[in-house]
C-alpha positions as CSV (number, residue, x, y, z in Angstrom):
1,M,23.9,45.3,18.8
2,Q,23.2,41.6,19.2
3,F,23.2,39.4,16.1
4,A,22.1,35.8,15.9
5,V,20.9,33.2,13.4
6,E,18.7,30.5,14.9
7,G,17.8,27.1,13.4
8,L,18.6,27.9,9.7
9,H,17.7,25.2,7.3
10,K,18.2,25.4,3.5
11,S,17.9,23.0,0.7
12,F,18.4,23.3,-3.1
13,G,16.3,20.7,-4.7
14,Q,17.0,17.4,-3.0
15,K,20.3,18.6,-1.5
16,Q,20.1,19.9,2.1
17,V,22.8,22.5,2.5
18,L,22.1,23.8,6.0
19,R,20.7,21.9,9.0
20,D,19.7,23.8,12.1
21,V,22.6,26.3,12.0
22,S,22.7,28.7,15.0
23,F,25.3,31.1,16.3
24,S,25.4,34.6,17.7
25,T,27.8,37.6,18.2
26,E,27.7,41.2,19.1
27,S,29.0,44.7,18.4
28,G,32.7,45.2,19.0
29,K,33.6,41.5,18.4
30,A,34.7,39.4,15.5
31,F,33.1,36.1,15.0
32,G,34.6,33.3,12.8
33,L,32.4,31.2,10.6
34,L,34.6,28.4,9.5
35,G,34.3,25.3,7.4
36,R,35.8,23.3,4.5
37,N,34.8,23.9,0.9
38,G,31.1,23.0,0.5
39,A,30.4,23.2,4.2
40,G,27.6,25.8,3.9
41,K,29.4,29.1,4.8
42,T,28.4,31.0,1.6
43,T,24.8,29.8,1.8
44,T,24.7,31.1,5.4
45,I,26.2,34.5,4.4
46,R,23.7,34.8,1.5
47,I,20.8,34.2,3.8
48,I,22.1,36.9,6.2
49,M,22.5,39.2,3.2
50,D,18.9,38.3,2.1
51,V,20.1,37.2,-1.3
52,F,17.7,34.3,-0.8
53,P,15.6,33.2,2.2
54,A,16.2,30.2,4.5
55,D,13.6,27.4,4.3
56,S,13.2,27.9,8.0
57,G,15.0,29.6,10.9
58,K,15.6,33.2,11.9
59,V,18.1,36.0,11.3
60,L,17.9,38.3,14.4
61,L,19.2,41.7,15.4
62,D,18.7,42.7,19.0
63,G,16.2,39.8,19.3
64,A,13.9,40.9,16.4
65,P,13.9,39.7,12.8
66,M,16.6,41.5,10.9
67,V,15.2,43.8,8.2
68,R,17.9,43.9,5.5
69,E,16.8,47.4,4.4
70,K,17.3,48.8,7.9
71,I,20.8,47.5,8.5
72,N,23.9,48.7,6.7
73,I,26.0,45.7,5.8
74,G,29.4,45.9,4.2
75,Y,30.3,42.7,2.4
76,L,33.8,41.7,1.1
77,P,33.2,38.6,-1.0
78,E,36.0,36.1,-1.7
79,E,35.1,36.2,-5.4
80,R,35.7,39.7,-6.9
81,G,32.3,41.4,-7.5
82,L,33.5,44.6,-9.2
83,Y,33.6,45.6,-12.9
84,P,37.1,45.0,-14.4
85,K,36.8,47.4,-17.3
86,V,35.1,50.3,-15.5
87,N,36.8,53.3,-13.9
88,I,37.4,52.4,-10.2
89,L,36.2,55.7,-8.6
90,E,33.1,55.8,-10.9
91,Q,32.0,52.3,-9.8
92,L,32.8,53.0,-6.1
93,I,30.5,56.1,-6.3
94,Y,27.9,54.0,-8.1
95,L,28.0,51.4,-5.4
96,G,27.8,54.0,-2.7
97,R,24.7,55.5,-4.3
98,L,23.1,52.0,-4.4
99,Q,23.5,52.0,-0.6
100,G,21.7,55.3,-0.2
101,M,24.6,57.7,-0.2
102,T,24.7,61.0,-2.1
103,A,27.2,61.2,-4.9
104,H,29.2,63.8,-2.9
105,D,29.5,61.5,0.2
106,A,30.1,58.4,-1.9
107,K,33.1,60.1,-3.6
108,A,34.4,61.6,-0.4
109,N,34.3,58.2,1.4
110,S,35.7,56.4,-1.5
111,M,38.7,58.7,-1.6
112,K,39.1,58.5,2.1
113,W,39.4,54.7,2.0
114,L,41.5,54.7,-1.2
115,E,44.0,57.0,0.6
116,R,43.8,54.9,3.8
117,L,44.7,51.8,1.7
118,G,47.4,53.6,-0.3
119,M,45.3,53.3,-3.5
120,E,44.4,56.9,-4.3
121,E,46.7,57.0,-7.3
122,H,44.7,54.3,-8.9
123,A,41.3,56.0,-8.5
124,N,40.9,56.7,-12.2
125,K,42.3,53.4,-13.5
126,K,40.3,50.4,-14.6
127,L,40.2,47.5,-12.1
128,E,41.7,45.0,-14.5
129,T,45.0,47.0,-14.6
130,L,45.7,46.3,-10.9
131,S,47.4,43.3,-9.3
132,K,45.3,40.8,-7.4
133,G,46.2,42.2,-4.0
134,N,45.3,45.8,-5.1
135,Q,42.0,44.6,-6.5
136,Q,41.3,43.1,-3.1
137,K,41.9,46.5,-1.5
138,I,39.5,48.1,-4.0
139,Q,36.9,45.5,-3.1
140,L,37.5,46.3,0.6
141,T,36.9,50.0,-0.2
142,A,33.6,49.1,-1.8
143,A,32.6,47.2,1.3
144,L,33.4,50.1,3.7
145,I,32.5,53.3,1.9
146,S,29.0,53.4,3.4
147,D,30.4,53.1,7.0
148,P,28.5,49.9,7.7
149,N,27.8,48.8,11.3
150,F,27.9,45.1,10.2
151,V,30.9,43.9,8.2
152,I,31.2,40.5,6.5
153,L,34.7,39.6,5.5
154,D,35.0,36.5,3.3
155,E,38.7,35.5,2.9
156,P,39.8,39.1,3.3
157,F,43.6,38.3,3.2
158,S,43.4,36.4,-0.1
159,G,46.1,37.6,-2.5
160,L,47.7,40.1,-0.1
161,D,51.5,40.3,0.4
162,P,52.8,40.6,4.0
163,V,52.9,44.4,3.9
164,N,49.3,44.7,2.6
165,A,48.2,42.0,5.0
166,M,49.5,44.1,7.9
167,L,47.6,47.1,6.6
168,L,44.4,45.1,6.4
169,K,45.0,43.8,9.9
170,D,45.1,47.4,11.1
171,V,41.8,48.1,9.3
172,V,40.1,45.0,10.8
173,R,41.2,46.0,14.3
174,E,39.8,49.5,13.7
175,L,36.4,48.0,12.7
176,I,36.3,45.9,15.8
177,N,37.4,48.7,18.1
178,S,34.8,51.0,16.6
179,G,32.0,48.7,17.8
180,K,31.0,47.1,14.5
181,I,29.9,43.5,14.2
182,V,32.5,41.7,12.2
183,L,31.7,38.3,10.7
184,F,34.9,36.7,9.5
185,S,35.2,33.7,7.2
186,S,38.6,32.3,6.2
187,H,40.7,29.2,5.8
188,Q,43.7,31.1,7.2
189,M,43.4,30.1,10.8
190,N,46.1,32.3,12.0
191,Y,44.1,35.4,11.1
192,V,40.9,34.0,12.6
193,E,42.8,33.2,15.8
194,E,44.2,36.7,15.9
195,F,40.9,38.6,15.6
196,C,38.0,36.4,16.6
197,D,36.7,35.9,20.1
198,S,34.3,33.0,19.1
199,I,33.8,30.7,16.2
200,A,31.4,28.2,14.7
201,I,32.6,25.4,12.5
202,L,30.3,24.1,9.8
203,H,30.7,20.6,8.4
204,H,28.3,19.2,5.9
205,G,25.8,22.0,6.7
206,E,25.8,21.5,10.4
207,I,27.5,23.3,13.3
208,V,29.9,20.7,14.7
209,L,31.7,22.9,17.1
210,S,31.2,26.4,18.5
211,G,32.2,28.7,21.3
212,S,35.0,30.9,22.4
213,I,38.4,30.0,21.0
214,R,39.9,30.1,24.5
215,E,37.3,27.7,25.9
216,L,37.6,25.3,23.0
217,R,41.3,25.1,23.6
218,R,40.8,24.5,27.3
219,A,38.3,21.7,26.5
220,K,41.0,19.8,24.8
221,G,42.4,19.2,28.2
222,R,46.0,18.8,29.5
223,S,47.0,15.5,28.0
224,R,49.6,16.7,25.5
225,W,53.0,17.8,26.7
226,L,56.4,18.8,25.2
227,I,59.7,17.7,26.7
228,Q,62.1,20.4,25.5
229,T,65.4,18.8,24.8
230,E,68.1,18.4,22.2
231,E,68.3,14.7,23.2
232,T,65.1,13.8,21.3
233,E,65.9,10.2,20.5
234,K,67.0,9.6,24.1
235,A,63.8,11.2,25.4
236,L,61.6,9.0,23.1
237,R,63.4,5.9,24.2
238,F,63.0,6.9,27.8
239,C,59.2,7.4,27.3
240,R,58.9,4.0,25.6
241,E,61.0,2.0,28.1
242,S,60.3,3.8,31.4
243,L,56.9,5.6,31.1
244,S,54.6,3.1,29.4
245,D,52.3,3.4,32.4
246,V,52.1,7.2,32.0
247,V,52.6,8.0,28.3
248,K,50.2,6.9,25.6
249,N,52.5,7.8,22.7
250,A,55.4,10.1,21.9
251,H,56.9,11.5,18.7
252,A,59.7,13.8,17.7
253,V,59.1,17.4,17.0
254,K,61.5,20.3,16.4
255,E,61.8,21.3,20.0
256,G,62.1,17.8,21.5
257,A,59.6,15.1,22.3
258,A,55.8,15.5,22.2
259,V,54.0,13.1,24.5
260,E,50.4,12.3,25.0
261,L,49.5,11.1,28.5
262,L,47.3,8.0,29.1
263,H,45.2,10.0,31.6
264,E,44.8,13.7,32.4
265,G,46.4,14.5,35.7
266,G,49.4,12.3,34.8
267,E,51.7,15.3,34.4
268,A,53.0,15.0,38.0
269,A,54.3,11.5,37.3
270,L,55.8,12.8,34.0
271,F,57.6,15.7,35.7
272,A,58.9,13.5,38.4
273,A,60.2,10.9,36.0
274,V,61.8,13.4,33.7
275,S,63.6,15.1,36.6
276,T,65.4,11.9,37.5
277,S,65.9,10.6,33.9
278,G,69.3,12.1,33.4
279,L,68.1,13.9,30.3
280,I,69.3,17.4,29.6
281,V,65.9,19.1,29.6
282,D,65.1,22.8,29.0
283,G,61.6,22.4,30.2
284,V,58.3,20.5,30.1
285,Q,55.3,22.5,28.9
286,L,51.7,22.0,28.0
287,I,51.0,21.8,24.3
288,T,48.0,24.0,23.6
289,P,46.1,23.1,20.5
290,T,46.0,25.7,17.8
291,L,42.7,26.7,16.0
292,N,44.0,24.8,13.0
293,D,44.3,21.6,15.2
294,I,40.8,22.1,16.5
295,F,39.4,22.8,12.9
296,V,41.1,19.7,11.4
297,E,39.9,17.4,14.2
298,A,36.3,18.8,13.9
299,T,36.1,18.4,10.1
300,T,37.9,15.2,9.4
301,G,36.6,11.6,9.5
302,D,35.1,11.5,6.1
303,D,36.2,13.0,2.8
304,D,33.1,13.3,0.8
305,E,32.9,17.1,0.8
306,A,31.2,18.4,-2.2
307,E,34.1,19.3,-4.4
308,G,33.3,21.9,-7.0
309,S,30.2,23.0,-5.1
310,E,29.0,26.5,-5.5
311,D,29.1,26.8,-1.8
312,K,32.2,27.2,0.3
């Protein structure tokens, strides 16, 4: 399946929340929808879920307008959406029935996922008796009991300890490998980087950067390098005194000296100079930007994000 949103616009009163938002993905891949608080992620997800319509634009599945009733979407919201004082299994069955399942199938699938997530012993407890992490696993069960072919995960690792995070990572990989569309929204860039092929970064309701993570990294070029050495101060002094025509700036990092070249292609001059510098060097390597680096660069420059907005 091919999924796409094209030219989404949405306003609430005088406030325009989305401006010409477009991105696409397909089955068997995870796509990261990223942005700071108030950027428009939740509004975009709610339009996809048909909670409310866009003012203009399209939500497409295989090139045709997506009919919400004809596509099985599993949604894990960041904010808990289950009933704290109701028996867990009863409400899972109820939610399965709302998605068109028989009571028998809803119970069977609920127990399957509860067992998969190590939660079967809590089936007949009330949700409020569980820890935050275990509540998150129940919420995930609710999202997956109907075997959806489109899964939206909004901050899925919130509240999970390392062991449960590893369990959820296995589940996410299974969803991707089974050919489902996975839309991933998170502020935890290490998880996005691990699972997603491509991303779109929303800022003030607009897509400011999109594409494959690999290509976005490559686009940052080859201007930042690491001189690996224990003689960090000596290396920094060498850069300032002998490489002013090659190095734009340099600063200390844990592994040695990080340098930014004046011009791409200047690494040959850097290598040659370091090799004759007398420094004890373990190596010189390219510094590849992390997704967090790319995100911060794309979403900084002003700080008037809508704090306290209902959108995220």
